[in-house]
N, C-alpha and C positions, 0 to 999 in steps of 0.2 A: 367542453360541459362545465356547467356551473355548479354551485354546491348543490349538494341533494337538498329536497324540500323538508326533511324531517330532521336534518342536522341540528344540534341543539337540544332535542327533545330526548329525554331518558325514560325507558318503560323497563320497571321492574315486574318481571314475567314469573309468575309462579304458575302458570299453565302446563299441561302436561297432556299427554296421548295426542290428540290430533288437532281439534279444532282452534284452541287458543295458540298452540305452537306453530300453527299455519299461519294464523293472523300475526302473530309477532314478527315472525320471519320477514313478512310482507314490509312491515314497520321498520325492520332493520335494513332491508334492502334499499329502502328509499330514506336511509341516512339516521334513522334513531339509534341511540345506543341501548340496546337490549339486553339486559342482563337477566339470563335464565337462573332461578333460584331453585336448587334440587337439594336433597339432603342424601346421604351414603345410605341411610336406613330406609329410605323411602324415595328412590330416584325415579325419573320418568320410566314407566315399565316399557314404553317403546324401545328404550335402549337395549333390552333384552330379547328383542324380536328378530330372529334371524341373525346371519352372520355373514359378512363380507367375504367372499372367496372362501367360505367355510371356516373361518377362523372367528371363534365367538369373542365378546368383549364388549363392555359399555360403550365403547367409541366406534363400534365397527357395525351396527345396525344400518343398513342401507335406508331403511324407511325413515329411521330417526334422522339420520344425516341429510335427507333430501327435504325435510320439513322444519328443520331448525338452523337455516343457514343465517349467517349474519346477525350472530348473537356471541355474548360472551356467557361463561359458565361460573357460577358460584355456589358453592356446596354449604349448607348450613344445616344444624341440627335443631330444627325448629323447636323441639319439645324442650331444648335447653333456654332458660329465661335470658342468658347472654346472646344468643343467637336471635331471639325474638327482638331484642334492642338493637342489635346490628340491622336486622331487617327495616325498622323503624329510623333508623338514622338515614338508611338508604331510601326510604319512601321521602324523606324530608328534601332528598337531592334529586327526586323522581318527579315527573310530570304525570306519568300513568301507572297504573297498577293493575295487572291482570292475573285473574285466576279462573279454574274450573273445577275446584275441588266439591264434593258432596257439601251441600248447605250446612253451616255451622263449624266446619273445619278452620276457616281464617279466624273466625272468631275464638275458637277454642286456643290460637296462639296470639291472640290479642292483635290480629292483624285485619279486622273487620273493617268496613268503611267507616264506621262511627268512630272507632278508636283511631284509624288512621288520619281523620279530618283534625285531631289534635295535634297532630304532627305535621300535617301540611294542609291549610283550610280549601286550597283551590285545587285539590288533587282530583284527577278524573280516575275513578277505577271502574273495571269492566268484570262482571261475574257471569260466566256462563255456565248454565246448568241445564240439565234435562227438561225441568219443568217450572224454572224459575225459583226465586227465593221465599215465596209465600204460596199459601194454599196447602189442602191436606196431603198432597204428594209431593211437598216441595223437597223432601229429604230422601226422595228415592234415588238410588243409585242408577244410572242408564248409560246405554252405549248405543251406537247407531241403529242397530235392528230394532232396539226398544224405542227408541226415539220416534223411528218412522212409523211403528206401529201406533203409539199413543197419539201421534199427529194426524192419523187417518189415512196414511199413504199407502199402507200394505193393503187396506181394504180395495184400493184403486188398481193395485198393481197385479199382473198374472193373467190368467185367461178365464173367461166365464166359465162357471161351474166347477173351479178348481178352488183349493184354499188360498188363502191370502198370502203374500210373498213380499218380500224385500227386494231393494234393487240390487243387493250383492255388495261384496267390498266394505269400504267405511263410509260410503257415503250415508248421511249428509254432513259429515263433520268438515268437510273442505268447502262446502257451500256456505255452511254456518261460518266458517273461518273468515271467508271474503267479506261476509255481510259485518263481522265484526271489525275488520278494518275500516269499513265505511262508517259505521257508528262511531268508533272511537275518534276518528277524524274530525265527526260533525261535533263531537263534544270538545275537540281541540278547537275547532274553529268559534265555538261558542265561547270557549274562555278567553281566547283571544280578543274577541269583540267585549265581553263583559269583565273579565277577570274572574269569572266564576266556574268552579269545577262541577262535577256532579258523577253520580253513580248510575252505571249502565247494569241494570237486572236484565239479562237475557234469557230467555227460554229456548233453547233448542228445538224443541218439539213446535212452539209458534212460529218459530222461523220456517221449519218444514210445512206447517199448515198454511202459511201465506203464499206458499210455492204451488198450491191446489186451487187456483182461482175457480176454474170450472166448477169443480165440486162444492166450493164455499158459495158461489154464486146461485147454481142451481138449486141449492137447499135453502139459501136465505129468501130468494126471489120465487122459486116455483114449489117448494117443499119437495123436491126430488131427490132422492139418494143415487148419486152414480154407482155404478157397477164396474168391475174390472172389464176391459175389452181386448186385452192382448195387444197387438200392434195395430188395431184397426182405429178407425176414427170415425166420428159421428157425421162428417160432411164429405170426407174424400174416400174414394174406392178406385183403384186400389192403392193401399195405404200399409205397407209392412215389408218384409224382409223375403227374399225367394231364393233358393238355391240354384246357384249356377253349376257349370260342369265343374267336376273335381271334387276332391274332398275337403268340406267345411269352407266352401267359397261362397259367399251370399253378397245379394245385393238388395239394398233397401231403396225403395219407392215410394212417394207420393205425389200423386196425380190429383190435381184440384179441379180441373175443367174438362168440359167434353173436347175441346180442341187439345187438351194436352194427351187425353186419352187416345185421340186418332194418331197423334204423332208416335206414341207408345206403340200402338198395333202395327204402324208401318215399320218401326225399327225392329221389332219383334218378327218380322215377315209375316204377319196375319192382319192385313188391313181389314179383311171382311169382318172381323170380331167388332170393330167399331161400329158396324152397320147392325150388329145383332139387336133385335128390339129389348132384349134384357140389359143390354149394356151400353147402348146409345146416349143415355143421359144419366146424370149422377144419381137421380132417385131410384132408377132402374138397377143400377150397378150397387148401390147400397142394399137394395131389397133383396137382390141376388147374389150377394158378396161371398157365398160360399163357392156357387158355380164360377163367380168372375176368378176368385183366386186361384182355383183348380186350373183353369186356364191359363192364366198368368205364370202360374208355377211350371206347368208343362212346357211353354214355350221358353222360358228364363232357363230352363234346365239345360237346353242345347247349346246355350252360349258361354264363352271365356267370361268371366266376371268383369275383369278390367276392360277389356273390348268393348263390352255390352255398355259399361257406366261410361266410357268415353264416348260413345256413340249417343248415348241418351243426353249427356251433358252438352254435346253439340247442337242437339235440337232444343237446349234449354229447359230441359225437363230435371225435376228434383230426384237425383239419382245418386248413389254412392256406393262404395264397396265397405262391406262390414270389416274392418281391420280388426286383427288380433294385435296384441301389444307390441310384439317384435315387428309385424308388419309396419304399424304406425310409427316405431321408433326409427324405422328404415326408409320410411316415405321420403321423397326428396323435399317436399314442403316442410315436414317438421324438421328436418335436419337443417334447415336453413331458419328456423324460427329462433326470434329472439328468446323465447322462452327455454330453449336448450342452452343450459349454462355449464361451464366447466369450472371445477374447483378444485383446488390441491388440498387433500386432507392428509393431516400428519400420520396417521396410522394406515389409511386407506388407499393413499396415494391419489391420483389425478382421476376425477370421476365425474360425470355428467349429472345433473340434478334437474327438476323442472322449476323454472324460475317464475317470473311474473308474467302472465299471458298478454302481454301488450308491448308494443314498440312505442317508446316515447320519441318524439322529435328532439326532444332537448334535454331530456334526462337518461344519465347512465346509471341503473341502479348498482348499489355497491353489494356484490356478491362475495360473501366469505365462506369457507367450509364451516360445518357446524362444529360446536366447541367440544373439546374433551371435557370429561365429566371433572368439575372444579378446577379446570384449566387455567382460570382466570381468576380463582380466589386470592392469591396473595396479592396480585396486581390490583383488584379491585378494592381490597382492604385498605392496603398502603395509600394508593393515588387517590380514593375518594374520602375515605375515612382516616387517614393520616395514622394507621397502626403501624408501629416498628416491626422490624423483623422478628426481634425478641417476643414482641405481644403475640406476634401471628403463630409462631411456634407455642407459645402457651395456649392460645386456642385450639391448637391442633391436638396437643397433649390431654386437654381437658375435654376433646370430642365436641367442642362447640362448632368446630367445622373439621375439615380434613385437608 
């Protein structure tokens, strides 16, 4: 394998929580030197969520370690003027700066884009915030659930006649993080072609809204407001999840054509159902969807989940098991996936983390365990900025760093 595509690129990463750290981990795996900047007073809060093997500590959070691989850690007290100057000196040596603080925080430290341009004129800087850098709600604090709500997603999620709901977990942070990688690489390509850096002002809510094309098009073109439909689809029926035999064993189905429905009925052992006038054609199935789903649910309930899925897939139908997390992790395809990466962590030992969800034919991503808090501070200060051992000790005594 040759050199990684981003070798020689340095990223000064002020990001925390999920979206930006996820993005910069991908950049690090592709060869960039990613320096994660934290402060002992205000470190990445995810370091304190959970405890590997029940042992707490800032270096032992499984979530943190899973999304901060292939980075180095530098601790600076950014409230101290000398720490701010150290950060600016590192910007001079960096190609990209990333952050996702509340609007105004980087300016408070003298590390906003306009200030950093005086340090590095061709800098690429990415700021990811819930609602962007400008507008009446720009200074809003937000997390995944509130971003989903503002973006219009919760209105579409759930079941008819019920209250709006989110998707659960930390989505859309990771989808946003992937887009951040793409946009940053676009800016890097532009700089390579023109010599010009630029500022990327990313609104997480706008990213989510861009992922709702049906809702946007229906409103812009037809003036129609879509509503929540649960697992159903406006053009396909049956379309949803159905309980198989056993406890919490579910099958997901998506039947697009009349021919597919006939095959489904054959596999379910009820071929006559396909001839029922209510269900013979797509229009009728959609019109009588309640009765249809009741019939499919009754039939699926008598089958073993995995056996039924295998038989449906053999017929070319869109069907799959609804996996729990343990089932997914132990699935044979997942166990062979290039996304399953083993790293050795100084405190947590050998662990599996999710890497990039792609298999390159000629690139082997460079995975390294997530950094210990401040574990690279001395080396970064000495190797990149030329600080002596005595100077680094002084910085620690004066709480500029730790």
